[in-house]
C-alpha positions in Angstrom: -22.0 8.3 27.4 -21.5 10.0 30.3 -22.0 8.2 33.9 -25.1 7.0 34.9 -26.4 9.9 37.3 -29.8 7.9 37.9 -28.2 4.8 39.2 -28.5 3.9 42.6 -24.9 3.8 43.3 -24.9 7.4 42.3 -27.8 8.2 44.5 -26.4 7.0 47.9 -23.2 8.7 47.0 -25.4 12.0 46.8 -27.3 11.3 50.0 -23.8 10.9 51.7 -22.9 14.2 50.1 -26.2 15.7 51.6 -25.9 14.6 55.1 -22.3 15.4 55.2 -19.5 13.0 56.4 -21.2 10.6 58.1 -24.8 9.9 59.7 -23.7 10.2 63.5 -26.9 8.2 65.2 -25.6 5.5 63.2 -24.4 2.8 65.8 -21.6 1.5 63.1 -20.0 5.0 64.0 -21.2 5.9 67.1 -19.7 2.9 69.3 -16.5 3.2 68.0 -15.5 6.6 68.0 -17.3 6.9 71.6 -14.6 3.7 72.3 -11.8 5.4 70.4 -12.0 8.6 72.2 -12.1 6.5 75.3 -9.1 4.9 74.6 -7.3 7.6 73.7 -8.2 9.3 77.0 -7.1 6.0 79.0 -3.7 5.8 77.5 -3.1 9.6 77.9 -3.7 9.1 81.9 -1.5 6.5 81.8 1.2 8.0 79.9 1.0 10.5 82.5 1.4 8.3 85.1 4.1 6.7 83.8 5.8 10.0 83.6 5.1 10.9 87.1 6.4 8.0 88.3 9.5 8.0 86.3 10.3 11.4 87.8 9.2 9.5 91.3 11.7 6.9 90.6 14.8 9.4 90.1 14.1 11.3 92.9 14.1 8.3 94.9 17.4 6.7 93.8 19.3 10.3 93.8 18.2 10.5 97.4 19.4 7.0 98.0 22.7 7.6 96.2 23.1 10.5 98.5 22.4 9.2 101.3 24.7 6.0 100.8 27.3 8.6 100.2 27.0 10.0 103.2 26.7 7.0 105.2 29.9 5.5 103.7 31.8 9.0 104.1 30.9 10.2 107.7 31.5 14.3 107.9 34.4 14.9 109.3 34.1 18.2 109.6 31.1 18.3 112.1 33.1 15.8 114.2 36.7 17.5 114.0 35.1 20.9 115.3 33.2 19.6 117.8 36.6 17.8 119.2 38.2 20.7 118.8 35.5 22.4 120.7 35.6 20.1 123.9 39.6 20.3 123.5 39.6 24.3 124.1 36.7 24.1 126.8 39.1 21.7 128.5 42.0 23.6 127.9 40.1 26.8 129.7 38.9 24.3 132.6 42.6 23.5 133.2 43.8 27.2 132.7 41.4 28.5 135.9 42.1 25.5 137.8 45.5 26.3 137.7 44.9 30.2 138.2 42.7 29.2 141.3 45.5 26.9 142.4 47.9 29.7 142.3 45.4 32.0 144.2 45.1 29.3 146.8 49.1 28.9 146.9 49.4 32.7 147.2 46.9 33.2 149.9 48.7 29.7 151.8 51.9 31.7 151.3 50.8 34.9 152.9 48.9 33.2 155.6 52.3 31.7 156.7 54.3 34.9 156.6 52.1 36.7 159.2 53.1 33.6 162.1 
């Protein structure tokens, strides 16, 4: 004999097939489904924030590493260039003063010759 198609077991299975997979108005399905969707969204937001925080932390540590390197090794090139520039300006000023002194000496000598 085949299965008893008229039994209540098979009747509920037929009703299940007629309605579809499940009855969406059933709170036993709707509430857990909604809670599951909310949990997935909250988890995705948490994961996204964690990734953003990790990127921000990496950028901050890179900046700190760069700042530490600059503090340990001050830029000698700018200091050397500025010192060289000051030295060159001092030399030019000295040359100007020497030229003015020579000119004054020449004028003094000319004034003394006429006497």
